[in-house]
C-alpha positions, -999 to +999 in steps of 0.1 A: +908+741+427+888+772+449+901+801+467+886+803+498+888+837+529+893+819+559+873+838+584+871+822+629+849+830+654+848+845+691+842+817+714+807+816+725+781+796+732+767+768+704+751+765+677+751+805+684+783+811+675+783+798+643+742+819+631+766+848+644+789+839+616+768+828+588+744+865+597+780+885+594+793+869+566+760+877+548+769+909+552+798+916+544+815+929+507+834+917+483+854+939+490+849+929+531+857+896+522+885+899+498+866+892+462+835+879+449+817+845+467+817+816+441+793+802+458+804+769+452+815+754+486+814+768+516+825+751+546+829+750+585+857+738+600+846+718+638+880+704+656+886+705+691+882+738+695+846+739+691+838+707+714+835+729+744+802+736+739+801+774+756+834+781+738+831+771+712+855+782+681+852+777+648+866+786+612+840+789+577+860+794+546+844+812+519+847+804+482+859+835+463+868+840+432+901+850+423 
């Protein structure tokens, strides 16, 4: 089991939305993230909101220690 912090992108051009999200996440402090990162399992969700490459929305889950 692991706890995650979920981040959702604004609609935008793929793959730029994913690149921008990760760049923002890498700049965040533990306080911004809601805890210390575990670096065990981070993942991205590409669901029906990501099908339009011009207005894609992606969720990124970051593993956080409790």
